[in-house]
N, C-alpha and C positions, 0 to 999 in steps of 0.2 A: 208385576209380579212372575209373569209369564217370561220377560226378557231377563229377569233376574237369575230365576231358575235355569234357562238355557245357558247364560254366561258361566252359571255356576257349575254345569255339567260339561260346557267345553271346557273350561278351565283345569276340571278334573282329568278329563281325556288328553288334553295339552300335557299335563304334567306327566303322564304316563308314557307320553311320545317322545318328551325332552329327555326323560330318564333312560327310556330305550337308545335314543341317540347317542346320548353320553356313555352310557355301557357298551354299545356296538363300536365306536370309535375308539375307546380306550382299549377294550380288550383286543381289536386290532392292532394299536399302537404297541401295548406293552407286553401282549401274551398272558397277563395275568386274570383269570376268570373270576375266581371267588372274590378277591379284593376290590374288583372293579365291579363286580355284580352288587356287592354290598353296598357301594358308593352310591350306583344308580338306585338302588331301593331307598336309600336315606334321602336322596335328592326328591324321589317320588313321594316319601311320606312329609318333606317337609314343605313342598310344596302343597301337597294335599292339605295338612294342617293350617296353611296361609289360605287356603280356599276355605276351609271350615270357618276359620276367624272371619273372613270376609263376610260368609255367609250369616254368623253370629251377629257382626255390626248391622248388616242389612236387614234381618228379618226380625231382630229382638223386639223392635219398636212397632213393628207391622202386625203380627199375630204369633201366638205362643204355639198354634197347632202348625203353622207355616213354618215356625224356628226348629220344632223338634222332626217334623216331618223331614225337612232339608238336612237337618243334622243327621238322621237316620239314612238318608240317601247319600250323603258325603262320606260317612263310613263306609257304607255298603261300597260306593265306588272306588273308595281308599283300597279297601280289600281287594275287590276285584283287580285293582289296577296292579297291586303289587304281584297278584297270583300271574296275572296275564305277563307282567313285565320279567318275572322269573323264568316262566315257561318258555316265553319268546328266547330270552337270553341262552336258555339251557339248550334250547334245540338248535340254535347256532353257533354253539360254542366250540363245536370240532373244526367247522369252516372258517371261524375266525383265528382260532388258534393256528391253524394250516395258514392261513394268510399270513400270521406274524412269522411263522416258521420260514415261509418263501420271502419273505422280505430281508432276512437275515443272509441270505445265499445270495 
């Protein structure tokens, strides 16, 4: 049980990190903040839903309290991950757009 929960939490954290890397690379490459941030948010949401579905299949046959607790944890991590993702992307926006503008010259 503990290993499953640990893998679940790590997967949700990795999903946010992968979304951040995509957003940072693409904003620096294209100079478009809002479209690339939305795509990064959708990637984070998609990977989070995959993680929650994985938890569903893992815990459904074990215990319903474990299932609902993990489901609540996953939704909470997904919401926190989205907030953190957009906060970091927004805080670094000016530097990445400046990087894009400098690459044009």
